[in-house]
N, C-alpha and C positions, 0 to 999 in steps of 0.2 A: 173513657174516650171511645166514642162510637165510630167505627170504621166507615160507616155509611155517610158520614157528614163531610168527607173530604175526597177529592179525586186523587187517585194514585197514579204516578208517572214513573218512568224508568230513567235513572241517571247512572251512567257507567263511569266509574272513577279510574280504573286502571286495568290494563290487560297483561301486566307482568309484575314481577317482584321489583321493589324499589331498586333502582340502579345506584351505583356509587355517585354520590353528589360531587359536583365540581365546585370549585371556589365560587362563592356567590358573586354575581355581577355587581360592580359598583354602579350605583344609580346616578350617573352624571349625565349631563346633556350630551356629552361627547359619545358616551356609550349608547345612550338611547338613540342617538342619531344614526348609528351604524346599523342598517337593516340588511338582512340577508334577502337575496332575491328568491322568491318562491311564489307559489300560486296565491292570488289574492281572493280566491273563492272563499266566501265567508263560511260556508259549510265545512270546508277543509280546515280552515283556521280553528274554528271552535271544536271540531271533531278531534283534531290533533291535541289541542289543549286538554280536551276531555280525558284523554288517555295519558295524561301527565308527560307528554312529550314536550320538548322545548318549543315554545311558541315560535312560529316563523315571523311573527309580527308583534310589536308591543301593543298592549291593550290601549295605550294612549292614542294609537292610530286607528283604532276601530271606530266607526261612526257611532255617535251617541244614540241616534235613533235605532240603529241595529242592536245596541246593547239594551235599550229600553224594551225592545220587542223579544229579546232572547227568552225571558222567563215564560212569556206567553207561548212561544214555540215549544218550550219544554213541557207545557201542559199544566203549569202552576195556576191556581185559581186567582191568586193575588200577586201583584207586582211588588217585590220586596225592595227593588232599587239597588240591590247589592252590586250588580255588574257596573253600574254607573258610579257607585260609591268607591269601588276598587279603582276605577279609572281616575276619579278625583284624588284619591290617596296617592296614586302613582305620580300624577302630574305635580301635586304639591311636594312630594318627596324629592322629585328631580329638581324642582325650582328652589327647594329649601337650601341647598348647598351651592346654588349659583351665586357668584360674587356680584352679579349685575342686577339681581332681583331682591327687593326687600323680603326678609324671611318671616316677619311677624304674621302677616296674613296667611302664608302657607302653613306656618306652625299651628295657627288656630284652626285652619281647615283640617289638618291631620288629626288634631285632638278631637275636633267635633266628629269627624268620620269614625274615629276609633270608639268614641263614646256611643255613637249610634250603633255601631257593630256589636259592641259589648252587650248592649240592651237586646239586640236581636238574638244573639247567641243565648242569652239567659232565658229568652222566651221561646226557644226552639221546641220545647216539649208540647207546644200547642198545635204543632203541625206534623203531618205524617205523609211520607211518600214511600215509594219503593226504590231501593238502591240495588246496584249489582256491582260486586267487587271486581269481577272479571267476566269477559264474555263467556257464555256457556253455563255459568253458575245460576242457581236458582235465585230469584230476587229475595232481598232481605228487607225487612222493615227498617225505616230510618226516621228518627225524630230530630234530625239535625239539619234541616233544610238550609237555614241561613249559613251554618258552618260549611256545609257541602258546597253551596254556591260560592261562598267566599274563597274556598280552596280552589274551586273549579276555574275561577277567573284570575287566579294568581295572587289573591289577597295575602296568603301566608308568606309568599316570597317578598311582597311589598313591605309587610310589617317587619319581617326579619331584616330587610334591607335598611329600614329606618333605624332599627335597633343597632345595626352594625355600623352606621355612618361614622360615629366617633372612633370606632376601631380602625377603619380604613383611612380616615381623615382626622388625625389627632389635632387638638387645638393649637393654634399658632402662638398663642400667648403662653410662653414657656414658664411664666411665673406661677401658673396654675398647675403645672404638670406634677409638681412635688406633692400637691394635695391629692389629685386624682384626675385621670385623663378625661373624665366625663364632666368636669366642672367649668367648661368654657362659658356656658350661659345656663340660666334656668330652663331655657327652651329645651335643651337636650335631656335634662332631668325629667321634665314633664312628659316628653315624648317617650323616653325609655320606660317610665312608669306605666304609661298607658299601653305601650307595645307589649310589655311583659304581662300585663293583666289580660289583654286581648288574646295573646298566644296561649296562656294558661286556660282561658275559657274555651278556646277552640280545641285544645287538647282534651278537655273534659267531654266535649261533644264528639270529636272524631276518633279518639282513642289512641292506642299505642302505635298504630301505623304512622300517624303524624309525628310522634316522638321518635320513631325509628328514622324517618326522613331527616328531621332536624338534627339528630345525633350524628349524621354523616358530615355535618358542617363543623369542622374542628374550630374554625374561627369563632363560630357562635358559642361553642362550649367555653372556649378560653375567655371570651368577652363576658359571658355570664358570671364566671368566677371573678373577673375584674369588677363587675357591677356589685358583687357581694361586699366589696370594700367600702361602698357608699351606703350610708345608713338609710337614705331615702329609698333606695332601690333594693336593699338587701333581701327583704322578705319575698318580694316578687321574683327576684332572680333565683333565690334558693328554691322557691316553689317550682319554677320552670325547669331548673336543673334536675330536681327530683323527678319531674315528669319525664324528661328526656332520657336521663341515665337509666331510669328504671324500665325503659322500653327497649333497651339495646340487647343484642345477642352477644355482645362482648363487653368486657369490663373496661371502664375508662382508666387510663394510666395517669396517676397523680404525678408521675415523673415528668409529664409534659408541662406541668405548671411550675415554671421557674420561680415565680414569686409566692409560692404557697407558704413558706415559713414566715415571710413578712405579713402575708394576708392573715394567717391564723393568729399571729402574735398581736395584731392590732384589733382583733375581735373583742367585743365585750362579752361578758358571761352569757348574756341572752343570745348573742350572735353565735358563740361557740355551741350552745345547746341546739340552736336551730340548724346550724351547719351540719350537725350530726345526722340529720335526715339525708343529706347528700353524701356525706362521708361513709355512712353505713352501707350504701350501695357499692361504693368503691372497694370496701374491705370485705364484702360478702362473696362467698363462692357463688358463681353463676349457676342458677338452677337449670337443669336440663329441660329444654323445650319439648323433647321427645319422651319425657317421663322415664328416662333410663336411670332409674334409681336402684336397680339390682346391683349386687356386688360384682357379678360377672361383667356387667356393662361398665361399672366404675373401674374395674381392673383393666379392661380393654382401653378405656379412655386414658388411664394413667400410663399404660405402656406406649400409647400413641403420642402422648404429650412430649414435645421436644424441649420445652422449657418450663420453669416453675410458673404456677398460676399468677396472673396479674394481681389478684387479690392479696397474695402473700407479699408481693413487692410493695403494694400500697400500704399494707399493715406495717411493714418495716419503715416506710417513709414517715408515717404518722407517729409511730413510737419514738422515732429519732428526732421529731420536732421538739425544740426546746420547751420544756414545761407543759407540753400538750396533755399528756396523761395526767399530770399533776393537777391541771386545771379541771379536767373532767371529774377527778375525785373530789375536788373542792366544791364543784357545783352539785354533785350527787349528794354530798353530805350537808349541804346548807340547810339550816332550819327555816321553817316557815314561821316568821315572827308572830308572837301571840297577838300583837296589835293588828296583824293582817288576818289572822284566823282565830278569833276568840272561841268560836264553837262551830266547827265545820258541819255538824249534823243539823244545824238550824239555819242553813243558808239558802234553802231552796227558793224562798220567795225572792231573794235578791237576784238569783240567776235568771228568772223567767223573762225579765225585760231585756236581757242581753243575749238571748239565744241566737238571734239573727246574726250576731257577730261571728258565730262559730261554724258556719256552713261552707267550708272550703277545705282543701287538702291540708293547708297549714292553718287549720281553724283557729287555734288559740293564739297564733301570732297576729291574727287580725286585731287583737286587743291592743297591739302596739301601734295601730294606725288610726288616724282620723282623716277621712277623705272628704273633700269638697269638690264635686265634679264640675262645677260651673266654670266654663271656659278652660277646663283642665287644671284648675288651681287645686292644690292639695296640700295637706300637712301630713308629715310622717314623723312622729315623735316617739322617743323612748317612753316606755310605760310610765316611769315615774314623773315624766314631764307633762303628761296629758292634763289639760286644764279641767276637763270634766271628771269629777271624782268617780273612780271605778268601785263597784261593790267589793267588799273584802273577799267574797267567794270567788270572784273573777280573778283577783290577784292570786289567791291560793291555787286556783285551777291552773293559772299560767305557770306557776312554779312547779306544780305537779307534772305538767306535760314536759317541761324542761328536763326534769329528772328522768322521765321515761326514755327520752331520746339519748341522754348521756349514758344511762345504765345499759342500753342496748349496744352502744358502741364499745363500752368497756367489756361487755360480755363477749362480743366478737373478737376483740383483741386478746382476751384471756383464753379463748379457745383456738387461737391461731398459732402460727409458727413462731411468733415472738412471745409466746406465753411466759417463758421463764423471766424474761426481762420485765414484762408487764407485771408479773407477780411481785417482783422485787420492788417496783415503783409503788404499786398500790398498797403493798404491805407497809412500806416505810411512810407512806402518806396516811396510814391508819384508815383505810377505806372501811373495813369492817367495824371498827369501833365507832366510826362516824355514822355509819348506817344504823348501828345498834342504838345510838343516841336519839335518832329520830324515828325509830321503829314504831313505838306506840302511838305517837301523835300524828306523824306524817304518813308513814308507809302503810300500817295496817288499819289504823282507825280513821283514816282520811275518807269521809263519806260525803262527797260533793253532790251526789244524786242529780247530775245534770239531766234536765228534761229532754235532751236530744234523744235519749234512749230510755224513756221513762217506763216502757213496757217491761224492761228487765234491767234492774240495777246492776246485775252482774254481767251485762253485755261487755264483751272484751274490747269494744270500741270506746268505752267510757274511760276517762283518764285515771280514775282511782283504781280500776281493775287492771288496766295496763301497767300501772306502777307496781302493783303487787306481783303480777306475773313476771315482769322484767327483773324485779328484785330477787325473786326465787330462782329465776334462770341464772342470774349473776352468781348467787350463792352456790348453785349446782356446779357451774363452770369453774368457779374459784376453788372449790374443795376437791374436785374430781382428781383422784390419784396424786395429790400434792400435799407435802408436809406443812405448808402454810395454813392448812385448814384449822389448826389449833388457835389461830387468832380470833376465831369465832367465840372463844370461851373467855371467861374472866379468870383472874388469879385464883379465886376460890375454887372455881371449877377445875382448873389445872391441878390444884391440890387434891381434889376429889379423885381425879384419875390416878395420881400418884398413890393415894391411900388404897384404892381398889387393887392396884398392882401389888402393893405391899401385903395386903391381906390374903391375896391369892398366891403369894410367894413366887411371883414372876417379876422379871426385871421391868423397870419403867421404860417405855418406848423412847428411843433416842430423840425423836422429833418433839416429844413432850418435854424431855429434859433440856433440850437446846432452844426451846421457843423463847423469843425475846419478849420478856414480860412487859416491857414498855409499850408493846404493840397490841396488847390484849384489850378486850372490852373492859370498860371501867365501871359499869353499873352492877347491880346485884345479879342480873341475869345476862348471859351472853346471847348471841343470835341463835345458837343451836337450841338452847333451852326455850327461848321464845317461840321458835318454830314448833317445838313439841307441844307447848301450851296451846298455841293457835290450832294445831291439828286436832287436839282433843276437844276444843270448844267450837269448831266450825260446824255448821249445819250438815246433815247427812248428804244433801245434794249440792254442797258447796263446789263451785268450779275450781277452787284452789287446791283441792285434795291431791290431785295428780302432782302438781308442782311442789307442794309441801313435802310429799313423800319422796319425790326426786331429789330435793335439796338435802333432806336428812340422809337419804341413802348415799349420796355422793360423799358425805362425811365419813361413812363407813367403808367405802370402796378401797381397794388396794389390799395390802397385806392385812389379814384379819387381826384385829386388836381386841383382846378380851376386855381390857379396861374401857375402851370406847363403847363396846356393846353393853357392858354392865351399867355404865353411866346412863345410857338411854333406857335400859330395862328398868332401872329403879324409878324412872319417871312414869312408868305405866304405859309405855308406848306399845309394847307387844299386846297387852290386853285390849287396848283400844282398837288395834288393827284387826285382831281376830273377831272381836264383837262386831265390828263394822262389816266384815266379810260375811259373817253368819246371819246378821240381823237386818242388814239394809237391803231393801228390794230395789230392783232396777239399777244396779250398780253399772257404771260405765266401764267399757273395756279398758280405757286408759287408767282408771282408778284401780281396777283389778290387777292389771299388770304392774303398776307402780307399787301397790301394796305387797304383792308377792315378791317383787324384787327387794323391797325393804325388809320383809320377813327373812329372806334368804341371807342378807348381810347381817341381820340382827341375831340370827340363831346359829349360824355356821360355827361349828366346833365349840359351842357354848352350852355346857350342861345346865346352867341356870335357866337358859331360855327354854329348854325342853321341859324342865320342871315347871316353869310358869305355864307353858302350853297345856300341860297335863291338868293344871288346876282350873283352867278355863274350859277346856273341852273334856268334860267329865263323864259323858255318856256316849254309848255307841251311836245313838241317834245324831248327836252333835258331830261326832267324828265322821260318820257316814256323809252327813251334809257337807262338811268341810272338804272331804276327799272328792265328792261329786263336783264341787266348784273347781278343784284342782284339775280333775280329768276333763271336764267340759270346757276348760280354758287352757289347753295344754301349751299353746304358744306363750300365753301371758304368765303361766305358772311354772314354766320349765326351769327357771332359775331357783325357785324354791325346791323343786324336785331334785335338782343337782345338789342343793344344800343338804338335803336329807341323805343322799348317797355319800357325799363327801364326809359328812359328820359321822355316819355309821362306821365308815372305814377308818376315820381318824380315831374314834373312841376305841375301836377294836385293836388298833395297832399301838396306840400311845396312852390310852387311859382305860385300862382294863376294868378298874373298879367302877367307873362310870358306865362302861359298856354293859356290864352285868346288870346294873340297875335299869338301864334303858331297855334292854331286850325283855326284861321282865315286867316293867311298869309303864313304859311310854308307848302309846298306841301308834304314834308316827313311826317309831323305829321298828316296832313289830311288823308294821305294814310293809315298809320299804325293804325289810330283810327277806321277805318272801320272794322266791324266784318268779312266781306267777305275777306278782305285782310289778316287778321290774320288767318282765316281758310285756305286760300290758302298756306300760309307759313307752317301752321301745317301739312297739307297733305304731303307737300314735305319733311319736316323735319323728320316726322315719317317713311316715306317710303324709305328714302335714306340710312338708317342705320339699322342694326340688331345686336344682341349680337355677332354673329359669326364674324362680320367684324368690330366691334367697336375697334377703336385704339385711341391713344392719339391725333391724328390729327382730328378725327371726333366726339369724345365724346361730344364736345361742342354743336353739333346738339341736343343731348339728353337734355343737360342742358337748351338750349334755348327753347325747347319744354316744359319743366317743368315750365319755367317762364311764358310762355303763359297761361298754365293751372292754375298756381298759382294766376295770376291776374284775371283770369276768376272766380276762386273760391272766391276771395276777393269781386268781384262785384255780387256774387250770380248767375253766369252764367255757372258754371262748367258743370252741367248736360246738358245744352243746347249744349255746345261744344262737349261733348261726344256723344250726340244724333246726332249731325251733322257729326261726324266722322263715325258713323254707317250708316248714310244716304249716305255718299260718297261711302262707301263699297257697299251698295245696288245698287247705280246708276251704278257701274262698274261691278255688278254681281260677286263681290269678297268678300263675307262675311268673316270678321275677319282679313283681310290682314293689316288693320291699328290697330285695337284694340288689337288683339292678340300680334302683334309685340310691341305695346306700353307697354302692361303689362309685357312682357318678359324683355324689356329694363328697366322698372322701378324696377323690382325685381333685376336685375343685379346692377342697381344704388345703391340700398340699401346695397347689399353685398359689392360693391366696395368702396363706399364713407364713410360708417359709421365706417370704421376701418382705415381711412387715415386722420389724423388730419391736415396735411399740405394741402391736396387737399380741405378739408372742409373750411379751413381758406381762401384759394384763392377764392373759390366761394363766401364766405361771403364778402370779401373785394371788389371783382370785381363788385358785384351787390348791395352792401349796404343793403342786406337783411340777417337777422340773419339765421344761418344755421338751427336752430330749425324750422323755417318756411319752408325751403326746405324739411326737414325730414317729417314734418307733412303733407305737400301736397302730397308727394309720398306715405305716409302711407294711406292717405284717398283714393287715387286712386287704391292702391293694396289691400285694405281691403277685406277680404273674407266674403263678405256680398252681396249676389246676389239680395237683396231687396233694397239696397241703390243705388239711382240714381247717386251717386258720385263715385261709384266703377265701375271699368272697367268690372268686372265679371257680373254685372247687364246686360250689353249690350251683352256680349258673350252668356249669358244664353238664350237670345231671339233667337239666331241663333243656339242653341244647340252646342255651341263651348267651353263648359267648359273643362278645362284640365282634363285628365284621373284621376288624383289623387283627384279631387274635385267632380267627378260624384257621386251623392247620390242615391244609389239604393233603399233607403227607402223613397224617395220623401221628404226628409227634405230640405226645401228651404233656410235655413239660417245657415251659419257657421260663427263663429266669432273667430278672432285670440285670 
């Protein structure tokens, strides 16, 4: 698009943040007739409307010749006719509900105007002007002239008013109310459908600002939920709700919907799946607009929070809805019938002629609609009732997208405060056996190859890729630190775990002994085995490697299980990971982190894992390359480093025969046993994080640091390690850069962990070290005693780097907590 072909003008939309919206004005002739006395200067009238101030006069009372000339005064090359169109819409809307005026003509006028406006909005990309959000800001390019003009002259308010008419003026015929408030006449259905379509199109052009404004209108939100109970308007209402709720700075309260249980219970499976787009917003934690994702910022927000998050309350409401979670499980596990998808890899040609159906935010739900725009007449039918036969690929794609939305909501519920209750429900409903049954045909080998993103078949926007990712996220959330994880296995695989325990002469895990065998996977392979098989067969650059590793790792998390580790080791998983790390070029940061995390869980305290490692990494060259990867990715590999330290200490204290073999034969254990190696790791771990950048992703570096110092204290070497940290500072002429940072991190650790029982329990289970030992080590290091060689302050005092609040003007050398 060449900028020189159009004239650019300035339109200013607002001079302040959106104010709290008041209840929308009911568009009756009585209301319209009530005018406020104010200046009738046309410049003032348009100028005030320009800044989103309440108009002092209704657009219906502006002279038509003035409206026709407005666009020319604004400098637009062509007259769009939008100001007059908005006036016509407003007049028709007012007359539509007047008992003295026939409504058919006004209804047709509104539908015609909306159709014209929708076409203008869709062609907005052919025009370019300059817009300004607020006075004083630099102009910004705009490609939504029609949408901006429509908003400028009150078109959004008019359209919203039309949509809300049945909400404020329910049908007088009470016989229809039992069916739905909006079924007085087909007129209102047609108007609602077009209003929803127009508002969504405007949102696509104007962006989240429009959604934020509409979200302040609580009546509109409630009415959109009401509209979702009508099949003809369901998809459009759900789309607009998704637009609006996703734009808000606060979470919508589902408790405001008195009729939610009845609404959900009457939904079909397709409607349940589509409603998950809206419900997922309500049960998700609100993302910080200020990017305050550090642990320190999260802790401050938690302390300042006076009540539980709305998302937690919304999750509780959904989980308590009769049969809601059960229906989600049923939809997630539904098979795609062979008659619908005989060979998914050969369906590309069928899709090509249907691509235009898929270009909107509820893309695949457009398949459920057949629209005839002539005079606003339309048909909106369930998928199975459409007279025109749909290609099998489209039907398959439709069901795939349903599963994506449902799996996402299940994942959110399994990761929330209602986790235990949701776990019980989905386990009893056999979620994992159901997903295992469709794994091969639907989840992993579903290749629709939609031409929407033909440049990259692994684009995460494509339905089959989204399905795989959501499935892996669900497995990860389901297994994470929970005993129900064993339902991912088959009866035969459970017997394999029992046999491994028996051969190792260790007791069978209680969770394995107590698993309900009727809830296990039924085929030859369970989900866990399938994930390992897929991991080994995926291409080197597969985008799924990260989530595959995460899913398998979550099965191993918690208290270390020798049987679980050995079960996976026998499948060649460790060999595959090591070879991938050593031989694959251009590995992504995410894959490196997930593979080292998986290695840590797979090898911790397991002598067999170290023996296997020795058989793969057989030369000094390979070992040097492997350790270079570890050191150059210290944040991503720190869990593996922690695994090596924990394992060495474990073998030395509890398995002396294995310890002797390791220190003589295992290159990993020889390396980590050296003090120089430990110090090298310590220097990097302490310098790579600080309190201001500490997040859930890198806080593990701090915990690994504490483990190094904990074992140093156990061996009576803590003061030597602290002395070496100071020596490193001196060698770099940077006094305090390690020890000051270490002390600040430790003080934060105390504040963060001592009030979080769940996090403390995870540390204890993952390390097999009582949390009291963690706490005592940190207390020793942060003790306010400058004479103690075990206190960090002792070494800061040497360089006159004591914190200001501890400077002693009276030369008192000792302070004790």
